[in-house]
N, C-alpha and C positions, 0 to 999 in steps of 0.2 A: 512370704508371699503376702500375703492379704495384708490391704491397706486399707485405714480406716475411713481415709476421706483420699478419693482416687479423684485425679483433676481431669476435666473434659479434653477425650483423646478424637483425633481424626482415626475414622477405619484405614485399616489398610488392606490391599490385596492378599491374601493368604497365598502362602505360599509354598505348602506341603499341608500334611495332616498325621502328624503321629498319633498312632493307639496309645489313649492314655485313660484311665478309670475318672470320668468328669462327673463330680458332683456339685449339684444347684446348680444358679444359672448361671447361661453360657452369655449372657449379655451382659460386659461391663459397666459399670453405674456411669452417667454420668454423657451416656451415648442415647441421647433422647429422637424420638419416631416423628416422621416431618410430618408435620400437621398443615390441611388445609387453610390454604388461601379464600378468603369470603369477594365476593368481586361484584358488581354492582351493572343494572344495566340500563341503558337510555338516556335520555337528557329532560333535564325542564324544561318549559317553555321559552324562559329568557336565552338560556345557555346553547338550544337546538337551534336559535336563531343568530346567535354571534359563531358558533361550530360551523355552520352553513357559510356563512359572512368568508371567516376564514380558510374555506379552501379557491387554491389558489383556479383562475376560472379554465387552462387547458387541463386541469385532471373532472373540473366539475365537466366540461364538454366530454371529456371523455368516458364520463358514466352517463352520461346523460345518451351518448351513441347508443352506448352496448346494455342500455337498458333493458331489462328482459318485460315481456309482455303476454299474456298468455295466449291460448290457442282462440280464433274467431271463429271458424268455420270447419266443416266438415276435414279437408285436408290436411287440417292445421292440427285436428284431433288428432288423426287417426299418425302423424306424423310424428306427436310426440308420446302418444302409445309404444309405435315401434321404436321410439329412441330410449322410453322407459324399457322394453324389454330386451334389446339387444345389449345395453350400458347399464344402467342402473340395475337388472335383477339378470342379468350375462346370461342370453337364451336365444333364441332364434326363432323363423317362424315354422320349423322343424320340431320343436319341442315346448311351446305357447301354450299353455292347455289355459282351462277355464279360469285355475287359480290364480297363472301368471297375470291373465288380460284380467282379471280385477282388480290385480297390483299396479300393473301400469295405467289401466284406464284413473284407480284412484288419485297414483302420483297426480297423472296432468291434470286433475283436478284438483288436488293439493295445491298444487304449483300456482294455478290461477286463483287459488283463495289466497293463497300467501301473500301477492303482491296486493293482493283488497287490504287484507290484514293488516300489511306496515303500513300500507297509506292511512287507515281508519286510526289505528292509534296515533301516528304523526301528526292528524288532522286533531285529534282529542286534544293530545299532547301542547299544539298551537293555540287553541280556544281557550283550552286551560278551566274548563270550565266543572262544573259541580260534577260528580262520577258515585256512579251506585259500584254498591260489591254488594255479590249476592251471594251469603253464604250456606251453605248447603253439603250437608252428607251424604247424599244421591241425589246423582245426573243421571236421570235414565235415558237416555241418550238414543237408543236404536239407530239401525244401519244410517253412516252417514253419507255414501256413495251415492243416493236415490235420491236423497232430502239437499244434497251439493248440488246435484243436476238441475233438479228444478228449481231449488232456488235462485240458481248462476240462470237458466232459462235455457239452457241445453240438453238437457234430455236428450229430442228428436235427434239434434246433432250427435250426440252419443251412438244412438241407438243405430244413425244409420252409417258411422265410421267402424262399428263393433261387426253389422252385417258384413261390411268390404272385409274386415279382418278374418273373417268367419266365425262369428261368436252372437249368440241372442243375448241382446241386454238382460233380461232377466234369467239367463244363467251365468252369468256374470255379478250381477245383485245380491243372487243366491250364496253365493262364498264368500258375503262378508261375517263375521261374526258379531253381532248384536255389543256394545260397549256393557261390559259390566261393571260399571258404576250407581245400581240401585236397584229397588224392589219392587216398590208400591207407587201407591199414591203420588204418595210425597217426591219422589225423584221424577216422575215426569212431570209435573207440573212444574218442577224446574228448569228441566227441558221445555216445554214450553214456555216457559216463560223468557228462558236467555232466544228464543226463536224469536219472539213478538220487541223483546231487544234490539233485537241486530235491526229486523224487519223495520222497525219505526225510530230508528237510527240514533237511540239512547245513548250516553257516551257508559257503561255500565261492564264490570266483568264479574264472572262466574266465580267459585273457590271451594273447592271440595279436595277429595282427597284417591289416588291411582292405584286403586285396590287390585292389586293382583291376580286373583283370583276369585273376583265378585264376590255375590254374596254363596253362591256354589251353581251347580248344576246341577237340577233335579232328575233323579232316574228312577221310575217306577218298576220295582224288584220284586215279583210275585204279589203286587198290590200294595206295597210299602213304601214310600219315601225314600230314597236314600239320594245322599248329597256326597257330590263327586269336584274336585272343585274346576272351576270353567276357565280353561286357559283361551281366553280372547287375545291375550296379547303376543300371541305367537310372531304378528304381523300385522304391525297396528299401522298405517300412515298417516292419519292423522292428527298424531301428534308431537309436535316437537321437543325432543329434551332440551331443557337449560341447564348443562352444567353451572355455565357461572352466575346463574341464579341459584343461591343456596342457604338456607338461615340456622343454625344452632339453635337448637330446642334439649333444655335442661329439665332436667326430671329429680326426684330427691333429696338429696342435701339438705340443708339447713338454712336459716336466717342469723344475718349477725348484726343487730343494730351497731350505729354509731352518731358522732354529733357533728355536723362540718360546723363550718367558720360562724353563721349566723344562729347559732343555738337551734338549728332547725336537725331533729332526728330524720336519720337517714336509713335505709333499710336496705340491707345486701344478703342475697341471694346467692350460697358458695356449695361448693360441692357437688355431687350427687353424680348423675350418669350424662351425658349426653348425646343427644343423634341429631344425625343432618338429615335436613329435609330441603328434594331436591325439586325442582320446578319445571314442570311437562305442561306444554299450551297447546290448548286445542282451538283451532277455528273455527268461528262461530255465524253462519253466513245469514243473513237476512237475504227476504223475499224482494225480489226486483231494485236492490238497491246495493250499492258499492258497500254498503256498512259490512262491515266481519270486524264484530268482537271477539273477546278471549276467556276460555275456560282455561281457571290453570289449576291444574291440579299436584298436589303434594305424592311425595314417593321420599319413601323413610329409608336410611341406609348408617352404617355405622361412622361416626363423626373420624373417629383412628381408624377408619378405611377397612377395608374388606374383609382383610387376613392378615393375622399376627405371624408374622415368619418367626420370630424368635420361638413363639411356642410347637411351630411347624418343626421347626429344625431338631426341638427338645421330644419330638414325637410325638408331643400330645395332638392331634394331629384335628380331634373332634372341637375341642377348646378355640383352636387356631380362628376361630370360623364362627367360632359364637357368638360374639358382639355383631356379627351382621348378622347373622341370623335374627338374633334378637330384638333388631332394630329392625328387622323387613317385617316382624310379624306385626308392626304398628300399623302399617297400611299393604297388611296381606289379605285379608278378608273384610267384608262389610256386617258390620253385627255381630261378631265372635261371638258365639254363646255363650252368654253370663248367668249360667246354672253355679258353675263356677269362682271362687273369690277371685282366680286367677282372669278369667277372663272380665269380671270385673273391672281390675283393674287394668287388662286390656285396651277396654273400651274407653274409657277416660284420658288412658293415654293417647288412642287415639284420636279421642275430643279436643284435646288440650294441642298437641302434638300440630291439628289442621288450623286451629285459630290461629296460635301461637304464630305459624309459619306464613300464615296470611295479615296478620296485626301487621307484622314485621316488613312486610310488602309494602301493604297501605298506607302505614306509616313514614317509610325511606322514601313512597312517592311524595307524599305532602311533604315534608323535608327538603324534597329539591325545590320547591316551588319559593320557599327561601318566607314563606307567609310567619306571621304570628300565630303561637298558636288558637288563639280563640278563634280564628277563623277556619279551624279545622270542620267543624260540623258544614260550613258554609263550601266548603269543599269535599267532602266525604258524608254518605250514606250507606249506613252497612245492615242489612233487609238481614235479621237471625231465620231460617227456613223449618222452623220446631224447634224444642230447647236442646237441641245436640250442639249449635253454635254457644250459648247460654256464655262457657266460660269467657268470652271474645270481651265482654262487658270488663270482666275482672283484669283482664293481662290489658286492653288498655288503660284502665286505672293504674295498673302495674307499672307501662311505660313512663305514663305522664308523671306518676309521682317519683318512682327509683329512678329513671334512666333521667328522666327528664327535669326532675326537679321542683315541677309546680306546686303547690299548695291543694290541701284536699279538697274547698270548696270549689276552685278551678278549674281542675282535674274533673272531679263528677260532671261539673256542667256542660264540661264539653264529652263526656261518655255518652249522659242521657240525654243529650242533642242529634247524638251521631247514630243512635241505635235504633232499630222500630223492630218487632215480634210478629211473627205471623204465629199460632196456638192454631194447631192442626186434631186436637184432638178434647172431647167433653169427660173421659174417661179417667176417673180420680187416678186410677191404678195406671195408668199409659205416660201420668207426669213422670217425669224422671227426677229422682233423686238418688246423690251419693251419699256415703256414708262418710261422716267428718275425718273417724280415723285412715280413711283410705285416702281423700284428701291431704289429712296431715301428712298422711307417707311420702304422696308422691309430687305436691304442690304446697310447701310448707307456709309458702309464704302467699298466695294465692286464699290459704284457708283464712291467712292473716288479716286479708282487705275484705273477705266476704264477713265476717265477723264483725268488722268493723263499719263496712257499709249495713249490715241487717242492725247493728246498734243507734244509727246514725237517723237509717228511716223510724226507727221502733221509737225514738226520743223526738222526732217528729208529728207521729202517731200519737204519742202519749200526749204531747201536749195540745193535740186540735180533741183527742177522745178520750179526756183524763177518767173518766167513768166506765168506762169498757175497759177493761183489764183483760176478759175473754180475747176480744180482738187482737190486742197484740198478739198471744197464740196461735190465732189461726194466721194472721199476717206474717207474720216471722219466716226469714228464708230457714234461720236451724228450728227445724221439726225435734220434738223433744222428746225423741223417744230411744230406744236402746240397741241399737247404736244410737247416735245423737244424726240426723240427716241433714244435708243439703237440699233445700226443693228449687230446682232449676228455673221452674216454669214461674216461682215469684220472685228469683232474681234478677231472671229476665223483663217482669213486670218493670219491678222496681227500676232497671238499669234503660229503659225505652223510653221512647217518648211519646211511643203510638203502639197500644196492641192491636192488632186486627184477627175477628172471625174469615173463614173463607165460603160462608150460604149464610142468609139473614138467620137460620134458623139456631145456625151453630151459633151464628155472634150475641144474638139474643138469650142462647141456654149461656155460653159462659161469663155472661151478664150479672145472670140471674143466682148462678148454680156456682162453679167451680169459683168465680173471680168475682161474685158479689159485694164482697169486702174490701177488693181494692176499688172497686166502681164506688163507694161512699168516701175513699178515702183522697182519692187520684180526679173522681166526678166522671158522669160519662162520656166528655169528650174526647178524654184519654183511648176510649176503647172503637173501633167503629168497624168496620162492615165490607169485604173486597169478594163479593163471589169469583167461584174459580171460574176458568174459561181453558179452553183448550184451543193448538194451533191447526186453524181449517189450513194450511198447507199440508203437515203431513196426513190428519187425521180425515182429511178428504182426497185433497188435490192427487196426494201418493199411494194413501189404503187403496183408493175408490176412483182410480183416475175414469172410468166411463159414466162414472157417475157426475163427476167433476166435469167431464167432455158436456152429456146434455144439460147440465145446468147451467155452463157458460151458452149453450146456445141458445137459451132463453132469456139471458140476464144481459146479454149484451156483451159478453165478455170477462175473463178473470179477476172484474175489479172483485167480488164478492170476495177471493181470498185474501186481501187487505180491508175489507169492509165487510161482515157476515151481513149486515142490514140488509145488503143485496140479493138474500136467499128470496126475500119475500114478495118479490115478481114472480117467480114460479108456481105461488099461489094461485095465479091467475091462469095457467094452466092445467089446474087440477082435475076438468072432465074434456082435456085434451086428447082425443082417441090415441092417436099418434105416438104423444107425449106419456100417457100412461103404459101404454104398451112395449116403448125402449124402456121405462123405468122397473117394471115385470122382469123384463130381459134380463137385465142388468143383476138384478136380485138374483136370478136362480142362475145364471154364470158364475157369483159370489158364491153361493150355496157348492155349486159343483165343483168349483175350484176349493174349497173345504172338505168337502168328502170325499176329492182325492187325498187329500193332505191328511184328513183324518185315515183311512188305507192303510194310506204308506206309512204313518208312524204309529198308527195304533193297532190297525189290524181288523177293524171293525169296518163291513159294507154300510153305508148310512144311505136312504132315497133323498134326494136333491129337494123333492117335492112338499116332505112331511115338514112338518116346523122345527125350525131350526130354534129350541131351546138353549139360551149359554147364561153361565155364570162363571167368568174370569175373570179374579183378584183373588189379593192374598188371603191366604187359609185363615179363616178367625172367625170363634164363634160368636162375636156380635157382627160381624158379616153374613152369619147363615147358611154356609152350605150346607147345615145338618137339618135345615128346615124347608130346604131344597131334595134334599136325599130322603127324606122323610114322604118329603113328598110324592117323589118319583115311587117310591114302593107302593105308596098307597092307590095311583095309577095302574102300577101292576098286579096287584092285586084286586083293583075292582074289573082289571080286564081279564083276569084268570078266571074271575067267577062267571063274569059271562058266556054265551053261549054262541056258536059261529057266526051264526049269524045279527047279532047282536053287537060284537066286534066289527066287524065292515063297515059298521055305521060310525068310529067311533075316530078322529083325529092322529090323526099318526103321526107318532112328535119323536125328535134325538133332541135328548138332553145332554148337554157340553158344557164340562165342568175344565176349568183350568188353573194355577194358583203354587206357590209356594209356601209352604209352613215352617217360620221361625225352626234353625232345627233342635232348639229345648223345647219347642213347644209340642207339649206328649199330644194335648188333644186333638187338635188340627193337625195330627198327624192320622191320627184316627179316623176323623172324616175323611181323609182323602183315602184312608186301607177301607170306609164302609163305602164310598165310591164306587171304589174300583169290585170292589167285592160284588156290589149289586150287579153292577155293569157285567160280569163272569155269569153271573145268571140271567140275564134278563136276555143279554143279546144272543144267548143258547137256546131258548129255549123258545121250540118250532110251535109252537100253541100262539106266543104274540106277534114271531115275524116282525115286519118294520112298522110294528103299531109302535114300536118303544124301544127306543137304544137309550144306553147311559155310555157315556165316554170324557176319559180324565186325557187330557191331551197333556204329555209331560215337558218341563222345561218352559212354561207358560212367558215372554216376553215382549218386546215391545214387535217386531218382525211378527211371531204368531200372531199377534193382535191385531199387526195392518189385512192377517186373511181371515181371521175370526169375525172382528168387528164388522167388516161391510155382509159379511153372508147372514146375521143374527136376524130372525122375526120378530121375535119376546128375548129381551135381557131381562136378569134378577137383579134388584138392586134392593136387596129385603133385609137389608142391616136394621137390629131391636130400635122402635122409635126415638130419637132422642142420642143416637152413636157413633154415626156414621156424621165426620166433619161436614163436607161438602160430598164427595166423590166427584171424577171427573170422568170416570168409561160409560157412564148413565151420557152424558154428551155426547160424547163421540159413538156410543149404538142410534142414540136420534139421529146424530148429522148425519150418519150413514145409511139412514131410513130403516131403522130398524125401530118396534115401540118398548113400552116396560110395563115390566111386572114390581110395583115396589111399594114402599110403605111409604109412610108421611115424614120425612127424614133427607134431612141435607139438601141441597141441591134440588134433589124429586120436587120440591115443592115447587121450587123456583120454575122448573120446568114445567110442572102442571101449570101456573100461570100464564107462562108465553106461550106454551102448544095448546091450553084446552083441556080442560080435566074429562071430554066425550076420547082424547086422543092418547090415554094412558089410564095403567088398570094400579089404582090402587089399593092397598087391604090393608087389616090390621089397624091394631091401637094406636092410642095418639100421644107423643111426646109427655102432657101433660097428664096422664094416667099409668105412667109405667113405674113410678115410684107406691104410689098408692095398691096398684098389682103388686109389684116385687115384697109388697110388707104385709098386704094379704097370703102370699104364698109362703112365710116365714110364721107370720101369727096366727092363718087365719085357717080356712081351710082351702085346697088348694087338688080341684078337681084334674083331671087329664081328658085330654079330650080325648072320645070312645074311637075316634078313627086314629088320631094317635098312636092309642092303645094298639089297634089292634097293628099296625105298624111293630111297635114293639114286642107285639109278641111271637111275629112271625120270627124277627132277631133271634129273641132267644128262644126260639126253636131248633135253630141254627140252618134256616135255610140259607143263610149268604155265610157259612163259615162258622167261627169256634162264638159262641154265645160269650165266650170271657173278651175277644178281644173286642167287643160294644158296646161293653158291661157299662163302662165309665159313662160314654155318649147317652143309653137310655136314664142312668142315674142322675147325671145331673140337670136332668130335666122332673122326675120322676122323684127323687128323695134330695136334692141341695138346692132347693128354690126355683132354681127356671128360672135362673137372672135373666135370660135375656129371651123370655115370653115364648120360646116356642110352640107349647100348649095354646098359651091363650089367642097366638094367629091361628093355628094350624089351620083352622075351619073358615075362617075368613077368609087365607090363601085357598086352600082348596075349592074354593066355591070362585074364587078370581079366575083361579086357572080354568075353571069350566068356563067362565062369559072371556077368555081369549081363545076355547080351543072353538066356540061359539062365532065369535068374530071373523076367526082368520077361516072357517068356509067360507063367508062371503068375501070373498076376494076384489071383489071392484069395493065393497066400503072399505076394507082393509089397506086397502093402494091409497084411496083416498087418505085414512089416517095418515098413514107415514108423508106422503107428500105435503102435507097440511105441516105436517111438524117439523119436517125439515126446511121447511119455508119460511119459522116460526123458532127458528133456533140463532137468531143473530147476536142475541145479548151471551151466548156462549163461549163471546171469543176470547183468546188471552190476549188479544189485541185491545179491544176495553179494558181489561183486570190491571194490564200492564198502564196504563192511562189513568186509572184511579189513583193508582199507587207511588203513579209519577205526582200528581195531583196533591194528593193530599197528605200522602207520606213521606215521598223523598224529596220532593222541592226540585226535581231536576228538568233540564229542560233538551228537547230533540237537536242534535246536531241537523245543521242546515248541509246538506251533500250535494256540490254542485255535479249535474248531471252527465257534464262532461268525461266525468271521473270513473264512471261507468261504463267509458265505450272501450 
């Protein structure tokens, strides 16, 4: 029966099924499983013109005659909504609920967006100018429907149309899940940048990953953070699957070297595992412009198909889908927990999968232009948003060397002129490093190229600085540790033509601390600053519509949404009684809205006339939520020690916290637990009543930020000086008429310069003193602030629950060097909070401060940011958009 070598045979239909004792495989050798075919989309600038010319006139007329156009008025909108309810969703007026109304409304707006999206891509292809590709592991987009309505300028149309159909627009918008594509400021900055790039008509694409479950949905159970999957993709009308745009991504395997006919050594990466990347496109509408750019997200799937029929038929049911499950984990979750080695491998897999697919796409698009390779940097700018996409530097070098056959120097010149790198941290421990054995195992060819890049770089450094042997070790891409590590930030600097920080202090610090040696090598011109900004379309117009309307009534229209410097006109009305009253009424209405949300989500009743004190951001020791909650405990103890008469004179306050802790970050989770434990005690203390409330809002995201930020009176941006690169939530709070208590850190410094130091509450040590204080803590004496000690004693008494739960938080300050200077800044923090109370009591003066601050926030627009990047780093030009195209 058995044969040494079976010929390839055709499958035959089964005519019967005799019962026999089968051993071994059921699949005959020589029958291969079908492989997917890779297809491409789009044409180059030259091709599209010739293709258009080749279409016969009658066909062209037929297409143009029936060309789709989006709705233009209320009737058109209602018609589109009803059509989608009845045909796309298969419902009717009798069973169309708010969820179905959201789906149909979104699809109506999506149809309009996709028409502009197509025209924008065609326009960019025709012009064939240099294009920006923005690589970010996070894009924290928020809800898309409200943003699309406002940017297209049809929100009033939708409001009236939905009302006719029996729905409130607010209830319909509420149905949308936030796109779970990010976590913190890094991802929200990327989203603001995409909005500005489209609004300013720049040719640009974003590239990211399509996370199936987001980072996680945060639930608070018994005061603890619990992570559950975020099922945000159940219905997502804002993405377009591109099943014809797929890329094979290779992992593992080995490298074989051969010599070609010219005597050149060629590397061949062979074997290993293939995973397929599938593209999903998300249209990004610009404000008051037809430009609609693209965000391309990659989803991972098994290259061999999702189901192994042979294994299934053999009874190996779990194994039959194992390839698919293993592949899908790559794009399942943002920042998988890397406390385990398998988690580290998954993170690195994730990063390579994303950059390899993106670069394949970028290179494919360039090659269609038939230009020589030396023109690649004249057509393509790639921005690395932090170190996550740094493998793109190595991947492009690999493509040029191994696949396109360029010489090393020519390829490396192209690479370094293509990339720019944005640094987002001054914390050395936050700079990414990957172990050499892990990269060797996962990406063997890339490790060879990294070593070659490092060799040539160190040789050039050694030639210029022959006496400075220590310098070589400090700037080497390879860290000589056990095991050896690849320093991704060093690789990003060496592989980019520009490196930028995101606030003036931050950019100065990276040049004088973590990257000081690179400034010596490359000179100061390689390093620049672009202070972060935010889009006023979402963070004022969408989040705070009444304030936006009030401002537009005094600035002569909505021009301030595209030129934020127009805000300075409202300073003329700072003494106008009617303007001030409306300003105060808007703030109170926003606080009442937040109070309702707090009651509904946290079950705590708060007084909207109290001072709302807000700290919402990623939970991290350097952001110092622990300083805030220790301050809250101090306030509680002070109030408890007072007589009832004294308490009546105190300023009521609601302390509001929000933010997620990374799943593996135990200390950050303990901070959340302490906040909730304190809230449980304080909120139920009848002696205190409404004088103090403590609230933690679970699952903080963009949509919740749009409710919280407009309601803030004072917001806390209290990171240890010199640790926060910029921060952007500080800008959002001030733009919405709230004041800041903060340290001299990140963009707080530039905000102070713009709005005036009388309108911000600064405290704490300066960045230049931080290292001396840390040194003194470790090698000298370290006295804990007495007020802070009293707080610690109260926690240790068990007032807020088990003393063991919070011992590590206290020990970090008392016994382990107080790295984040909580004790050093505590007295200054408490004194400054007292100044906040005093200032808030004088409401007339407080409103003056708020109006003045908003009027002076023009500098902090992401439009200004993007123009600086375009001019100083990317060298790209906005496309001219004809007015009639927006009709």
